[in-house]
Wavefront OBJ file of the C-alpha trace (Angstrom):
o trace
v 215.417 153.729 85.540
v 212.674 151.949 87.889
v 210.483 153.756 89.713
v 208.501 152.090 92.661
v 205.006 150.808 92.232
v 202.239 150.699 94.419
v 199.917 147.665 94.350
v 196.505 148.325 96.426
v 194.451 144.961 96.283
v 190.964 145.685 98.543
v 188.211 142.893 99.428
v 184.645 144.071 99.882
v 182.454 143.221 102.899
v 179.807 140.372 102.267
v 177.061 139.917 104.237
v 175.295 136.557 104.721
v 171.743 136.146 105.415
v 170.161 133.045 106.956
v 166.874 132.464 106.702
v 164.183 130.279 108.034
v 160.579 130.142 106.655
v 157.537 130.453 108.850
v 155.431 127.328 109.319
v 151.860 127.239 109.837
v 149.043 124.562 110.068
v 145.499 125.451 110.013
v 143.337 122.111 110.621
v 139.312 122.338 110.866
v 137.964 119.094 112.335
v 134.781 118.306 111.134
v 131.167 118.675 112.874
v 129.591 116.058 114.569
v 126.319 116.430 112.958
v 122.818 114.268 113.955
v 119.515 114.279 112.041
v 117.141 112.457 113.285
v 113.464 112.851 111.526
v 110.732 110.949 113.665
v 107.430 109.723 111.135
v 104.876 111.788 111.066
v 101.668 110.609 112.679
v 98.856 109.719 110.486
v 95.074 109.140 111.011
v 92.354 107.919 108.782
v 88.902 108.067 109.614
v 86.602 106.481 107.237
v 82.884 106.104 107.142
v 81.783 103.581 104.614
v 79.530 104.969 101.161
v 76.117 103.822 101.417
v 73.763 102.271 98.588
v 70.106 101.565 99.385
v 68.151 99.886 96.491
v 64.608 99.611 96.370
v 63.070 96.955 94.490
v 59.772 97.139 96.094
v 57.733 98.617 93.181
v 59.463 96.335 90.500
v 58.381 93.440 92.316
v 54.849 94.501 92.879
v 54.699 95.548 88.765
v 55.611 92.391 88.605
v 53.004 90.749 91.067
v 55.831 89.458 92.546
v 54.950 90.568 96.160
v 55.277 89.909 99.851
v 52.475 87.840 100.879
v 50.594 90.012 103.297
v 51.471 92.976 100.575
v 49.734 90.721 97.530
v 46.593 89.767 100.090
v 46.453 93.542 101.325
v 46.399 94.439 97.574
v 43.778 92.106 96.357
v 41.636 92.973 99.751
v 41.863 96.737 98.684
v 41.000 95.839 94.932
v 37.566 93.715 96.221
v 37.026 96.639 98.138
v 36.952 99.131 95.219
v 34.842 96.681 93.273
v 32.510 95.972 95.445
v 32.222 99.764 96.100
v 31.869 100.088 92.240
v 29.392 97.272 92.162
v 26.709 99.348 95.102
v 26.952 102.063 93.084
v 26.332 100.546 89.642
v 23.233 98.792 91.150
v 21.718 101.877 93.233
v 21.945 103.936 90.057
v 20.006 101.627 87.894
v 17.965 100.690 90.419
v 16.820 104.821 90.276
v 16.483 104.098 86.532
v 14.070 101.831 87.070
v 12.338 103.217 89.668
v 12.047 105.812 87.232
v 10.884 103.972 84.552
v 7.929 106.388 83.752
v 10.451 108.840 82.390
v 11.513 108.195 78.288
v 13.586 105.514 77.787
v 13.675 101.716 77.992
v 16.285 101.118 81.050
v 15.708 97.736 81.280
v 17.069 97.221 77.683
v 20.017 99.781 78.396
v 20.980 97.786 81.816
v 21.267 94.351 80.448
v 23.396 95.444 77.360
v 25.622 97.645 80.463
v 25.244 93.971 82.333
v 26.601 91.657 79.841
v 28.972 93.567 77.693
v 32.426 94.092 79.240
v 34.763 97.163 78.448
v 37.715 96.156 76.368
v 41.218 96.698 77.505
v 43.177 98.354 75.224
v 46.046 96.953 73.567
v 49.360 98.296 73.807
v 52.821 97.501 75.072
v 52.748 97.772 78.747
v 56.110 97.400 80.234
v 56.855 95.673 83.463
v 58.253 96.376 85.402
v 57.117 100.114 84.835
v 60.078 102.887 84.517
v 61.886 104.447 86.871
v 60.038 101.337 89.650
v 63.613 100.316 91.125
v 64.684 103.399 93.503
v 68.281 103.880 94.582
v 69.636 106.140 97.201
v 73.623 106.466 97.507
v 75.380 108.095 100.732
v 79.287 108.639 99.780
v 81.856 107.646 101.723
v 83.623 110.632 103.983
v 87.110 110.210 104.685
v 88.848 112.496 107.177
v 92.517 112.437 107.416
v 94.647 113.599 110.253
v 98.237 113.845 109.858
v 100.946 115.444 112.428
v 104.019 116.339 111.023
v 107.151 116.020 113.355
v 109.777 118.404 112.910
v 113.436 117.082 112.196
v 115.982 117.154 115.529
v 119.575 117.995 114.265
v 122.200 118.231 116.689
v 125.263 119.774 115.229
v 128.550 120.014 117.565
v 131.551 121.987 116.135
v 135.039 121.615 116.437
v 137.252 124.612 116.647
v 140.289 125.009 114.590
v 143.787 123.625 115.044
v 145.953 126.754 114.104
v 149.635 126.162 114.647
v 151.894 128.637 113.753
v 156.001 128.613 114.136
v 157.488 131.923 113.137
v 160.296 132.094 111.152
v 163.818 133.692 111.471
v 166.438 135.704 109.926
v 169.843 135.665 110.933
v 172.220 138.101 109.951
v 175.820 137.711 109.597
v 179.388 138.664 108.474
v 180.627 136.277 105.915
v 183.788 138.444 104.647
v 184.621 141.173 106.230
v 186.283 144.098 103.559
v 190.376 144.674 103.356
v 192.849 146.737 101.504
v 196.339 145.697 101.018
v 198.809 148.031 99.956
v 202.340 146.837 98.703
v 205.193 148.432 97.027
v 207.255 147.037 94.196
v 210.593 148.524 92.983
v 212.487 149.370 96.048
l 1 2 3 4 5 6 7 8 9 10 11 12 13 14 15 16 17 18 19 20 21 22 23 24 25 26 27 28 29 30 31 32 33 34 35 36 37 38 39 40 41 42 43 44 45 46 47 48 49 50 51 52 53 54 55 56 57 58 59 60 61 62 63 64 65 66 67 68 69 70 71 72 73 74 75 76 77 78 79 80 81 82 83 84 85 86 87 88 89 90 91 92 93 94 95 96 97 98 99 100 101 102 103 104 105 106 107 108 109 110 111 112 113 114 115 116 117 118 119 120 121 122 123 124 125 126 127 128 129 130 131 132 133 134 135 136 137 138 139 140 141 142 143 144 145 146 147 148 149 150 151 152 153 154 155 156 157 158 159 160 161 162 163 164 165 166 167 168 169 170 171 172 173 174 175 176 177 178 179 180 181 182 183 184 185
């Protein structure tokens, strides 16, 4: 004996999901930049140094002097010699006036007038030490510098932003079904 059989076939429902991704672009253009550096202004003022050398004394020590100065020197020496001679003669005349005093003034004066003093032997440096005189006024430097600030100009550009949103679509790919068959009847 055969019994009837029930056969069931089922099918599950299926969902279909379609996704379109979002697209985003971001661009940042470079800024426009302008930099200028003006030159600094520089002023330099210099007063020259001054060196003064006076050799007058050195030339006088070596008898190499101006004609007027040489004449003046000889005139001064002549005046002094004349005054010394007048003084010596006045003293000797006074001694002769007082001849009655002790001593022999005539013989003493004869010896004094006939001999001259000896000049000492020694090394004499011509010209004398420190006879050349120097004087120096140093130079003076004055510097004025005017600094100029840089001139910077920057122009920024806005960000360029594009966005396309994504999509999600849902649909039925396959619907559910149930099929029942009876066999063996």
